[in-house]
Backbone as a ProteinNet text record, in pm:
[ID]
protein_1_A
[PRIMARY]
MKAFVSIIMGSTSDLPVMEKAAKFFNDMEIPFEMNALSAHRTPEEVEKFAKSAVENGLKVIIAGAGMAAHLPGVIASMTSIPVIGVPINATLDGMDALLAIVQMPPGIPVATVGINASLNAAILAAQMLGLSNAKIAQKVMNYKEGLKEKIVKANKELSSVKYQFKVN
[TERTIARY]
7076.3	7217.6	7234.1	7319.8	7347.1	7483.5	7494.9	7621.2	7725.4	7847.6	7962.9	8028.3	8021.9	8090.8	7990.3	8008.7	7928.8	8021.9	7987.4	8059.9	7974.3	8028.9	7956.4	8030.8	7957.2	8017	7936.3	8003.5	7937.8	7827.4	7843	7738.7	7765.9	7668.7	7686.6	7793	7836.1	7947.6	8077.4	8080.5	8197.2	8193.9	8085.5	8070.6	8182.6	8228.9	8336.9	8462.4	8488.1	8601.2	8563.8	8448.5	8410.3	8365.4	8330.6	8283.7	8393.2	8519	8627.3	8618.8	8583.2	8564.3	8444.7	8336.6	8216.5	8244.8	8317.2	8349.5	8436.2	8531.2	8615.8	8531	8445.3	8359.8	8268.9	8215.9	8130.3	8208.2	8328.7	8412.7	8450.6	8471.7	8510.9	8390.7	8269.9	8145.7	8132.4	8171.6	8159.5	8038.2	7937.4	7817.5	7849.7	7798.2	7822.7	7699.8	7699.8	7596.1	7663.5	7592.2	7643.6	7537.5	7581.9	7490.3	7562.2	7485.8	7535.1	7481.8	7572.7	7538.1	7636.2	7589.8	7675.6	7686.2	7809.6	7832.2	7776	7765.2	7719.7	7574.4	7527.4	7391.6	7289.7	7335.4	7243.1	7304.4	7340.5	7408.4	7324.7	7191.9	7108.6	7112.8	7111.7	7117.7	7252.8	7360.2	7493.6	7497.4	7443.7	7441.6	7360.3	7243.8	7159.8	7233.9	7297	7373.4	7485.3	7567.9	7685.2	7645.6	7544.4	7504.1	7432.4	7383.5	7315.7	7402	7524.3	7609.5	7637.3	7664.2	7693	7570.5	7455.8	7334.9	7291.9	7335.5	7304.6	7403.4	7500	7591.4	7711.3	7732.3	7848.4	7977.7	8082.1	8213.8	8316.6	8302.4	8395.2	8315.1	8355.2	8293.1	8401.3	8373.4	8461.2	8386.8	8448.6	8383.8	8472.4	8418.2	8491.7	8440.8	8535	8495.7	8601.4	8553.9	8642.7	8612.7	8695.3	8683.5	8677.4	8565.3	8552	8528.3	8635.6	8632	8608.3	8498.8	8471.2	8399.7	8343.9	8257.9	8321.9	8441.6	8498.3	8517.4	8566.2	8589.2	8461.9	8360	8231.3	8174.6	8180.7	8131.1	8212.8	8344.4	8432.2	8405.1	8361	8335.9	8211.3	8128.5	8001	7987	8094.7	8086.4	8219.7	8215	8337.2	8386.5	8313.2	8351.6	8467.6	8566.8	8676.7	8624.7	8678.2	8643.5	8769.2	8754.7	8863.3	8822.3	8903.7	8873.8	8940.7	8865.8	8918.2	8914.2	9029.3	9029.7	9000.9	8911.4	8873.6	8926.1	8984.2	9042.5	8932.2	8889.9	8789.9	8854.9	8948.6	9024.2	9165.5	9256.6	9394.5	9457.9	9426.2	9476.3	9444.1	9342.3	9300.1	9379.2	9479.4	9562.6	9481.6	9387.2	9303.6	9222.5	9166.1	9087.6	9177.6	9294.8	9388.1	9423.1	9459	9498.1	9379.2	9260.9	9142	9109.5	9132.5	9097.8	9206.6	9330.5	9439.3	9468.7	9438.9	9472	9356.3	9326.6	9216.9	9269.5	9184.5	9227.9	9243.9	9321.4	9338.7	9203.2	9191.4	9069	8970.1	8992.3	8901.1	8983.7	9036.4	9119.8	9037.4	9095.3	9041.3	9158.8	9152.8	9254	9236.6	9345.8	9336.3	9421.7	9363.7	9436.5	9470.5	9535	9575.4	9456.8	9486.1	9384.1	9320.8	9188.5	9107.9	9131.2	9191	9231.5	9125.1	9003.8	8898.5	8925.5	8997.9	9032.7	9119.3	9218.2	9300.7	9217.4	9120.8	9032.2	8954.6	8908.2	8833	8922	9044.5	9136.9	9167.1	9192	9216.9	9096	8977.6	8856.2	8844.3	8873.7	8867.4	8970.8	9088.3	9190.6	9141.6	9074.1	9016.9	8912.5	8824.5	8722	8784.6	8895.3	8963.9	9021.4	9035.9	9085.8	8991.3	8863.1	8765.5	8686.4	8729.4	8659.7	8763.9	8792.4	8898.3	8870.2	8744.2	8707.6	8747.2	8718.5	8756	8907.8	8974.8	9121	9182.5	9129.8	9182.5	9159.1	9043.5	9014.7	9113.2	9145.9	9242.7	9380.2	9419.6	9549.4	9552.5	9444.2	9436.5	9446.8	9379.6	9385.3	9529.4	9597	9734.9	9829.3	9804.4	9884.8	9864.8	9742.5	9714.3	9789.6	9805.8	9884.6	10029.9	10083.4	10221	10236.5	10141.1	10146.7	10142.8	10066.8	10060.9	10197.7	10269.9	10401.2	10502.1	10498.7	10589.5	10566	10440	10405.9	10453.5	10430	10472.2	10623.5	10696.3	10842	10889.8	10825.5	10860.9	10834.9	10723.5	10689.5	10790.8	10849.7	10951.5	11074.3	11099.6	11217.4	11206.5	11086.7	11070.2	11081.5	11088.4	11104.3	11251.5	11278.2	11416.2	11458.4	11578.5	11646.2	11791	11854.1	11990.2	12086.7	12070.8	12163.7	12105.2	11987.5	11925.8	11995.2	12040.6	12120.5	12043.8	11918.3	11843.1	11719.4
17870.9	17855.6	17820.7	17894.5	17868.7	17805	17715.6	17646.5	17743.5	17731.8	17803.2	17718.9	17586.4	17491.8	17389.3	17349	17240.1	17124.7	17006.6	16884.4	16810.7	16794.4	16728.5	16601	16493.9	16368.5	16315.6	16240.1	16186.7	16089	16013.5	15921.9	15891.5	15830.6	15801.2	15694.7	15625.4	15531.4	15605.1	15737	15818.6	15865.1	15838.8	15886.5	15840.7	15716	15676.7	15764.3	15817	15908.7	16049.3	16096	16235.9	16264.8	16162	16187.1	16240.8	16220.9	16279.2	16431.7	16487.2	16632.6	16674.4	16599.6	16632.7	16628.4	16528.3	16517.2	16634.9	16675.9	16790.1	16916.3	16944.6	17064.2	17056.9	16940	16924.9	16953.8	16896.1	16920.2	17067.7	17134.9	17276	17370.4	17312.6	17390	17486.8	17437.6	17513.8	17459.4	17542.4	17494.4	17445.6	17328.1	17269.7	17193.2	17163	17077.9	16966.3	16857.9	16744.1	16702.4	16678.3	16631.1	16537.2	16447.1	16362.5	16420.4	16462.2	16515.3	16456.7	16413.1	16351.1	16438.7	16466	16544.9	16474.1	16341.4	16264.5	16220.4	16188.9	16137.2	16245.9	16354.1	16462.6	16597.9	16617.6	16742.1	16867.7	16857.9	16975.3	17017.4	16919.5	16949.8	17008.6	16958.3	17013.3	17159.1	17186.9	17324	17415.3	17369.6	17449.6	17477	17375.4	17391.9	17494.2	17474.1	17559.9	17705.1	17724.9	17861.3	17934	17861.7	17926.2	17927.4	17877.4	17866	18000.6	18104.2	18236.8	18290.5	18288.5	18342.6	18259.6	18133.5	18050.1	18070.8	18159.9	18195.2	18104.7	18013	17924.8	18003.2	17961.4	18026.1	17935.6	17803.9	17705.2	17580.3	17512.9	17386.6	17279.7	17166.7	17050	16946.6	16901.7	16804.5	16681.4	16567	16441.4	16360.9	16302	16222.4	16117.1	16002.6	15895	15860.5	15775.4	15730.2	15849.7	15871.4	15987.2	16108.2	16168.3	16264.9	16407.7	16429	16561.2	16655.5	16603.3	16682.6	16812.1	16810	16936.8	17039.8	16997.3	17089.8	17145.5	17061.9	17108.7	17214.6	17188.4	17286.6	17415.1	17402.8	17521	17603.8	17540	17613	17701.4	17678.6	17749.6	17838.3	17856.4	17940.9	18010.7	18120.7	18191.6	18150	18064.4	18016.6	17917.7	17922.8	17825.2	17681.9	17596.6	17454.6	17375.6	17285.3	17195.2	17055.6	16994.6	16861.7	16754.2	16648.5	16531.9	16413.5	16372.4	16252.7	16130.1	16045.4	15926.4	15802.5	15715	15592.4	15493.8	15499.4	15405.4	15305.6	15352.5	15266.2	15322.6	15244.6	15288.1	15356.3	15306.8	15363.2	15511.3	15558.9	15698	15794.3	15743.5	15831.8	15891.7	15816.6	15870.4	15989.2	15976.7	16086.4	16205.6	16178.4	16286.1	16366.9	16300.1	16371.9	16443.5	16383.9	16448.6	16577.9	16579.2	16697.3	16803.4	16763.2	16861.5	16926.5	16859.2	16910.6	16989.5	17102.1	17185.4	17287.5	17328.3	17427.7	17565.3	17653.2	17788.7	17856.6	17922.5	17994.4	17916.9	17786.1	17702.5	17628.2	17701.1	17632.5	17548.7	17436.3	17353	17320	17365.2	17324.9	17175.3	17101.8	16956.3	16903.7	16816.4	16752.4	16610	16537.8	16400.8	16306.5	16189.5	16086.8	16048.9	16054.5	16023.4	16120.2	16235	16327.4	16434	16390.3	16488.3	16566.3	16507.9	16582.5	16703.2	16683.8	16797.7	16900.9	16854.8	16949.2	17032.7	16969.2	17040.9	17140.6	17100.5	17191.8	17310.8	17285.5	17394.6	17487.3	17431.3	17513.7	17598.6	17540	17615	17727.1	17702.1	17807.4	17921.5	17887.9	17991.1	18071.9	18002.9	18071.2	18157.3	18111.1	18183.1	18316.3	18337.9	18466.8	18581	18549.1	18652.8	18621.8	18519.8	18480.9	18440.1	18529.7	18506.8	18385.3	18359.3	18245	18113.4	18103	17982.2	17973.9	18086.1	18086.3	18033.3	18074.6	18028.5	17879	17830.6	17687	17606.1	17656.2	17586.2	17586.1	17699.7	17705.8	17609.2	17602.4	17508.4	17364.4	17334.3	17200.5	17165.3	17258	17232.4	17220	17297.4	17284.9	17146.1	17096.2	16961.1	16854.7	16875.7	16782.4	16780.6	16897.4	16909.1	16834.1	16855.2	16789.8	16637.5	16585	16440.4	16385.1	16457.5	16410.8	16418.7	16526	16539.5	16423.8	16392.5	16282	16148.5	16127.6	16002.9	15986.9	16097.1	16090	16051.5	16106.3	16070.4	15921.9	15872.1	15730.7	15640.5	15687.9	15608	15584.6	15671.3	15653.4	15527.4	15478.9	15356.7	15229.3	15244.6	15128.7	15089.1	14965.6	14919.4	14822.9	14845.5	14755.8	14745.2	14636.6	14614.3	14723.4	14773	14874	15013.6	15033.6	15167	15249.2	15368.3	15448.6	15563.9	15582.7	15690.4	15638.3
12232.8	12205.3	12057.8	11989.1	11847.7	11832.8	11736.7	11711	11655.6	11705.6	11649	11540.8	11559.7	11471.5	11422	11297.3	11242.9	11208.8	11257.3	11222.7	11120.7	11002.2	10893.1	10855.7	10838.7	10793.5	10676.3	10591	10472.3	10504.7	10612.2	10659.1	10805.8	10871	11012.8	11037.4	10933.8	10951.8	10986.5	10964.3	10998.7	11144.1	11215.1	11352.2	11445.9	11440.2	11532	11519.9	11402.3	11384	11428	11385.8	11408.2	11551.3	11627.3	11763.4	11854.8	11819.3	11900.1	11897.9	11784.5	11775.8	11860.3	11851.1	11927.6	12077.8	12122.3	12265.2	12310	12225.4	12259.6	12275.9	12178.5	12187.2	12309.7	12337	12453.2	12581.9	12592.9	12711.1	12725.2	12612.2	12612.9	12622.6	12622.8	12628.2	12510.9	12392.3	12267.7	12192.4	12167.9	12097.8	11955.8	11923.4	11790.8	11745.4	11617.5	11560.3	11483	11460.8	11382.5	11282.3	11159	11055.2	10960.7	10901.3	10792.9	10662.8	10576.3	10444.4	10344.6	10233.6	10132.7	10008.9	9969.4	9848.4	9725.2	9731.3	9616.3	9626.1	9747.5	9763.2	9795.7	9861.4	9897.5	9860.4	9734.1	9696.1	9720.4	9704.3	9727.7	9874	9965.1	10108.1	10146	10083.4	10108.4	10064.2	9947	9896.5	9988.1	10029.2	10118.9	10249.9	10305.9	10429.8	10411.6	10310.4	10289.4	10263.9	10181.6	10146.2	10260	10359	10472.1	10598.5	10589.8	10708.1	10774	10694.6	10750.5	10823.2	10757.6	10821.4	10941.9	10948.9	11064.5	11179.6	11160.2	11268.5	11286	11194.3	11206.4	11186.2	11255.8	11245.3	11179.4	11197.1	11141.5	11108.3	11000.3	10961.3	10957.5	11019.5	11011.2	10929.1	10820.5	10733.1	10718.9	10752.4	10740.9	10624.9	10553.4	10437.2	10407.2	10363.9	10320.1	10175.6	10120.7	9982.1	9886.4	9820.5	9731.1	9821	9866.7	9977.5	9930.4	9859.8	9804.4	9900.4	10007	10094.5	10145.3	10204.1	10252.7	10141.2	10026.8	9915.8	9857.3	9847.5	9796.1	9889.6	10020.1	10116.6	10106	10101	10093.4	9968.8	9862.1	9737.7	9746.8	9849.4	9858	9981.1	10057.6	10176.9	10200.5	10273.2	10310	10448.2	10515	10648.1	10633	10723.5	10715.8	10727.3	10641.3	10642.2	10675.5	10771.8	10809.5	10764.6	10680.4	10629.8	10712.5	10741.2	10812.2	10715.7	10664.4	10580.4	10667.2	10620.6	10697.2	10627.1	10705.1	10652.2	10615.7	10491.6	10441.4	10345.3	10264.7	10173.7	10162	10111.7	10085.9	10207.2	10326.2	10452.7	10467.8	10398	10408	10321.1	10250.8	10166.6	10052	9997.5	9890.3	9940.9	10061.5	10119	10152.3	10207.3	10240	10116.3	10010.1	9888	9824.7	9830.5	9773.5	9847.8	9978.7	10058.3	10052.2	10057.1	10064.4	9928.5	9819.6	9685.7	9626.5	9687.2	9638.6	9537.9	9444.4	9345.5	9410.2	9347.6	9401.4	9423.3	9537.6	9569.5	9654.7	9669.4	9749	9854.2	9952.8	10052.3	10149.2	10188.2	10295	10386.1	10510.5	10607.4	10627	10630.1	10635.8	10749.7	10830.4	10939.3	10897.5	10984.6	10954.8	10939.9	10890.1	10868.3	11002.6	11007.4	11126.2	11242	11216.9	11323.6	11352.3	11382	11409.8	11538.3	11632.3	11753	11717.1	11631.2	11588.6	11512.9	11435.9	11366.4	11467.4	11574.5	11677.2	11750.5	11780.2	11847.8	11757.3	11629.1	11534	11525.9	11520.4	11516.4	11642.8	11757.4	11883.1	11884.2	11829.7	11819.9	11731.1	11621.6	11534.5	11610.7	11681.6	11760.3	11869.1	11924.4	12030.3	11987.4	11858.6	11809.8	11844.3	11857.5	11890.2	12017.1	12090.2	12212.1	12316.6	12409.5	12508.8	12596.7	12623.7	12708.1	12640.1	12510.9	12436.8	12425.5	12399.6	12390.3	12519.3	12632.7	12761.7	12780.8	12737.5	12748	12663.9	12544.9	12459.5	12525.8	12582.6	12651.3	12769.9	12845.9	12958.6	12909.4	12798.6	12740.7	12703.2	12636.4	12593.5	12713.1	12816.3	12938.8	13000	12993.4	13042.5	12964.6	12834.7	12754.1	12801.2	12829.6	12877.7	13010.6	13100.4	13231.4	13218.3	13121.8	13100.2	13061.1	12976.3	12932.5	13046.1	13122.9	13237.5	13334.3	13361.8	13451.9	13393.9	13264.8	13200.4	13206.5	13188	13193.1	13333	13435.7	13573.7	13599.1	13546.1	13563	13494.2	13386.1	13317.1	13403.7	13498.2	13583.6	13668.5	13690.5	13769.6	13685.3	13554.3	13467	13468	13503.2	13521.5	13410.8	13360.6	13267.9	13313.6	13283.1	13327.8	13283.8	13161.3	13109.1	13098.8	13157.3	13158.3	13266.9	13230.7	13323.6	13387.9	13356.5	13424.5	13492
[MASK]
++++++++++++++++++++++++++++++++++++++++++++++++++++++++++++++++++++++++++++++++++++++++++++++++++++++++++++++++++++++++++++++++++++++++++++++++++++++++++++++++++++++++

């Protein structure tokens, strides 16, 4: 089994954020890999990874980074595979990482999700994969239908909450 998606984090301290993506892929039965690579501490390994991503069969890369959040952009500069950046709240409530990832120069796009939103990155990656894989597309649709059902159920449960001036 070869990975379709690679989840890259700057260090294992990012795992609590990035594991939401891993759990989603695991639940969806989408093959993935996870690695810690640092744009600043292991630049040669990042370059080797990015430049071999196509030949390794990867379809999407999710890269999470906090503080000096260069990892997604550095990877995107060296591959044609779509890169989704996950800003991680390490300092400044994650705004520094968000701006570092979203403000890429022309020609080096990085799709960017919300701060600590690796689950949304995984869903976006699955949607990309679903463009050429009907089985994955159906799994994403089922997942989204499940989200709808949760809200419908929650709304019904709200009807049992009583307040003196609540009219529904």
